[in-house]
C-alpha positions, 0 to 999 in steps of 0.5 A: 458484469453483473447489473443489479436491481435489487438487494437478493442480486446483490448478495448472490453476486457477493456469495459467489465471491471466491477469495482467498485474502481479506475482503473490503468494499467500496459503494460508488455512486457513480460508477465512472469514480476512480479509485484515488483518494480526495487529496489526489483529486482536482478541485472541481471548480478551480481545477488545481491539484489539492495535493499541493496543499496537503500539509497546509489542509492537514494543518488549517484543519486542525488549527480551526478545529483544535478541540476535535483533534486532542489526544489524536496522532496523525492517522487518527486525524486524517481518519477524522478529517476523512469523515467530515470530507477533508480530502486526504490521502485515504480512501475509505473501505468497509468490510460489510458488503452491504454498507457499500451497497448503501453507498453506491445508492445513498445520494438520491441526487445521482439516480441518474447514473449507475453506482458500482460496488468494487470488491477488493481481495488484499493479501494479509501482509498489506493489511495492517493495524492502526498502530502499525509503524509503516502506516504511521510513516504513510500517514506523515507524509500528509504533513510534508511539504509539496516538494518532499521527495526521495530517490531508491534507484539505487536500492531497486538496481541492487535488488534486481541484481540479487533476483538475477543471481538467484537464477545463478544457483543449482538445485541442490535436491539431489546433491548429496555428501554436503558437509563433506565440503562445508569447511573447505568452501567456507575457508576458501570463500573467507579467504577471497572474498575480497577479490570476489566482491572487487570482481563482482563491483567492477562488472558493471552490465553483469557480463563477466559473472559466469567467467569470474565464477569458473575461474574461482570454481576451477581454483577451487577443485585443484585445491579440494579435488572436489568433483561436484561443484554445486554447493560451491556455486550456490555459496559464491552466489550467497556471499554476492547476494549477502554482499549486495543486501549489506550494501542496500542497508547502507544506501537505506541509512543514506535515504535516511540521512539525506531526504528523511529528516522531517518525515522522522520528525514528524512520525516522532511527534506521534511516537516519541519512541520511534528509533527505526530507519524508513525503508524507502521501498515502504514510501510507494506502498498502499496498505489496507488499514483496520482503524481503532474502533472508537469513533461510532461512525467507524463501528457502525460502517464497519470501517476500514481504509486504504492509506496511500504512499508517494512514488519517487520523483525527479521533477518536483520542480515541474509539478509533479508533487508527491505522486501517488503510490499505484494501487495494486489492481491484483487486489481488485476482486470486482470492478475497474479495470478488471471486465468483471464488474457489480453495477447498481442500476440506477433505476433501481437505486430508489427500490434499493435504498427502501430494502436496505433501510428495512435491514437497517442500513440508512442514514441514521444507522450509519451515521449516528451523529445528531445532525444525520439523524435529524436529516434522516428523520427530517426527510422520512417525514417529509 
């Protein structure tokens, strides 16, 4: 654990980072803060779960300040709300380590607490731009009522079966004369696909798979006089895997009809052309989002954010409302729950603020709105 007392120490720590993906940073004024978006925190006074009121919060803010949201889609509206302190399902990040350091020290009222800079190393496949359909889906969860839920058990189960089947395949790297048997194998599997699939579907606990495979392999070898069974085994497994993929696609369509009617309606308010299918596997995701740089504050802060989806739940009636998607802790390069952390020494916060100010990182440069600039100038000349 590194305890930072000045900018030089901080930059040395950042230089020593080993990243394989995309670096993002977040500053916490208090090292005990959790990595969870505001709408999933309990109100400090009432102790109520704000997530129960997410859709109401979203619509009420827009109803009271409609002029600020003209022409903005749901994601852009959430980003604007977030910047002005409204609890949302997004969590601010920055692509600048020094901006994160500023936020870890910015509020002198918390100078009695150690701060922290958290470093994320996020794979490219989980980094999206503002116009991503998958991000739009998660953003529009904000407009869904508290009892929104879905079920992906069947899909998860079939994905698990595909993975189990993959282990049944044989290594083909040393297999010779593949073409000799291709037509024979293809014809056999086409002729017998219904019985093969039926046998698999009836084998609820995966107990008879090896016996069924062996049975078909013996029949095939008698017909073709084949002496090498590797390609047949792999083709047999792929036939069943393709069947399972087809079943997954059917279940995704069923989920859209059963659970996602209102969500689709919300999405089409943003994207009238959206004619896609919502994959239930996307809903419990967390994505890093690079926003549109159309806001001076986002530009100055090198802003980005995490957007959180929701996990499936079967207990809506018992208060388990829109449960938060889990952040992949493998993304956290420095920070809790990992042992390696970048802690900002509470007794050094004022000194670090002055060093950052010298480098041009202060309230007036990172918050270019007139009220923040006025506050900075007032405090500067007190």
